N, C-alpha and C positions, 0 to 999 in steps of 0.2 A: 502158483495157480492164480488166475485172474477171476474176479467176480464178474459174472456175465449176467445181464438182465434177462429175465424170463421173457420169452417170445411166445405169444399165444395165437393160434390160428383158429378162427371160428367159421364153421361151415353152416350156412343157412339153407335148409332144404325141407322137402316134404317127405314123410315116411313112405309115400307111395311113388316116389320119383325113381323110376327104373334106372335112369342113367347114374344117379348118385349111388344107388345100391350096387351097381355093377362096378363102379370105380372105387368104392369105399375101401376094399381090401388093399388095393395098390396105394391109395392115399394114406391109409394107416401105416403101411410098411415104410413109406417115404418119410412120414412124420417121425416115426420111431428111430429110423436111421439117422435123421437130422437132429435127434434129441430135442425136439420141440413138443409143445403141448397142443392137442386138438380138442375142440369143443364142438358138439353138434347142437344146433338149435332148430326145433320144429317150427317152421314159419306159420303153421296152421293154428298154433295154440293161442297166440296173442297178436292177431293181425293189426289191431288198433295201435298197439305199442310200436310195432314196426313201421306203420304208416306215419305215426307222429315223429319217429326218429329219422326215417329215410325218405319219406314222401312216397310217391307212386312207384319208385324204382328201388326195390330192395336188393342189395348186393347178394352175391352167392358166397363171397369169402371176405372175411375181415382179418387183418393182421394187426394185433394189439389194438383192436377196436376201430381201425381205419378201414374204410371200404377199399377193396383191391380188385375184385372181379365181379362182373355182372353177367347175367345170361346163363346159358347152359355151361356147366362145368366141363372142362377138358383136362385130361391128365397133364398135357403139356403146359397149360396155364398154371396148374397147381405146382408142378415141378419148378417153374420159373419163380413163383412166389415163395417156395421153400428156400431157394437160393437167396432171394432178397431178404427173407426173414432171418436166415443164418447170418447174413451180413450185419443185421442189427445187433447181434450179440457177439460180434468179433472183438477180441482184445485188440489193443492198439497195433500190434505187430501183424499186419496183414500184407502179404506180398501177392501181387498179380503176376501170373506166369502164363506164357503161351508155349504150346508144344505142337509138333507137326508129325502126323502119320503120313510119311512119304511112301508111295507105292510104286513098284515097278513090276508089272505083271501081277503075280500073286505074292510077290515078296515085299517085305516091309523093312524100312530102314531103322536101325537102332544104333545108338552109340554108347560107349562106356564112359561113365563119369570119372574124371581123373582122380587118382588117389590124392588125399589131402584136402579135397573139397567136401562140401556137405553131401553125405551119402556117397562118398567116393567108392568106386569099385562096383557100383550098381549099373545095370543097363537101363536105358530109357529111350524115348523118342527125342530127337533134337528139339531144343527149346531153351527158354530161360526167362529172366525177369522182363516185364513190360516197363520200359522207361517212361519217365514223365513226358507227356505230350504225344506218346505213341498210342495207336489203337492196338488191340490184341493181335489183329492180323498183320499189322506192320511189324510188330515185335517178332512174330513167328517167322516172317520172311527174313528179317535181319539176323535172327539167331541161327536159322538154317544156313544162311550165307556164311556167317562167321565160323560156325562149328564144323560144317561139312563142305559147303560150297556147291551142292547139287542144285541145279536149276529145275523149276517145276512149272506146271500149269497153275490155273486159279486155285485158291484155297477155299474150302468149305468148312464152316464150323460144324463139328461132329458132336462135341460134348462140352458142357461147362459144369464144373462141380467145385465145391469147397472141401478142402482136404486139411485135416488137423495133423500137424507135426508137433514134436516137443518144442514149446516156446514160440510157435508161429502157426499161422493159418495160411494156406495157399488158395487163391482164387485161380483155379486151373482152367484154361481155355484150350481145347484140343481141336486142331484142324486136320483135315485130310486133303491130299492132293496127289497128283501123278507126276513122277519124275520125267523129265524130258530124256529120251533115250540116248541122245548124243552128249548129255551133260556128264561130267566127271567130277569127283571130289577134288578139292585143292590140296596142295602139298602139305599143308599144316592141319589137315582134317583130323578130328578126334578119331580114336580107334572105333571102327564101326563095322557092321555086318548087314547084309541083305538076307533076311530069313523069312520063311513062311510063318504066318502069325502063330500057328500051333507050336512052332519050335521055340517061341519066346517063353513058353511056360517052363522050359528046362533051364532058362538063364536065371541069374540072380537079378530079376527084373524089379524095378522100383514098384513097391507094393501098391501105392495109390493108383498106379496105371493099370493094374490087373483087371479091375472091374470094367474099365474102358476097353481094354483089349478083348475081354470076353464079350462085351456088347458088340464090338466090331465083328468078331468071329461069328456070333449068332446072326447078325444082320446081313452077313455076306456068305452064308452057306445055304 
């Protein structure tokens, strides 16, 4: 086990703020899932203290005491800061990975991880480690070309999350794209299938990908 520093998120708001009250259940859920700590501060209680510390512009969110977000809170901003906060407590072994959800009509491309590799025998989307000097998108394009060889249109970032495995953390960047209809896998392509997303539930699918799969299904039905 690695000793990880505590990361605290501080939300500064007013009790009568309708936006915060509406978002608070989702915020708490994400904080608990990330194993972080959340503190709420009522900005109406000690305005002189806040003015002395922050000046005229009080932030909406602090991470370990540092101002991170100003203005009206949005769940997308909060989700971004949770990713950043989790990075603060990562053990040294952190791997950056890209994966690609390639679509052809309503079917989705998945490949089988070779036996003898990490989690061999599991199905996943094409992808792999982001090499030094690469962007996440460049790595996704390269890995897809190496593993399968299918040509696609532009990539769009769909999800980014941090995943904990035994002895390592994965900074997972998941892209979506459409396969070009005339494109075919190369001769050395990994074992792969084109399946409707719902069919992936029956496979031995890589577990950290399942919440992303469910999110895609929900947003496309």
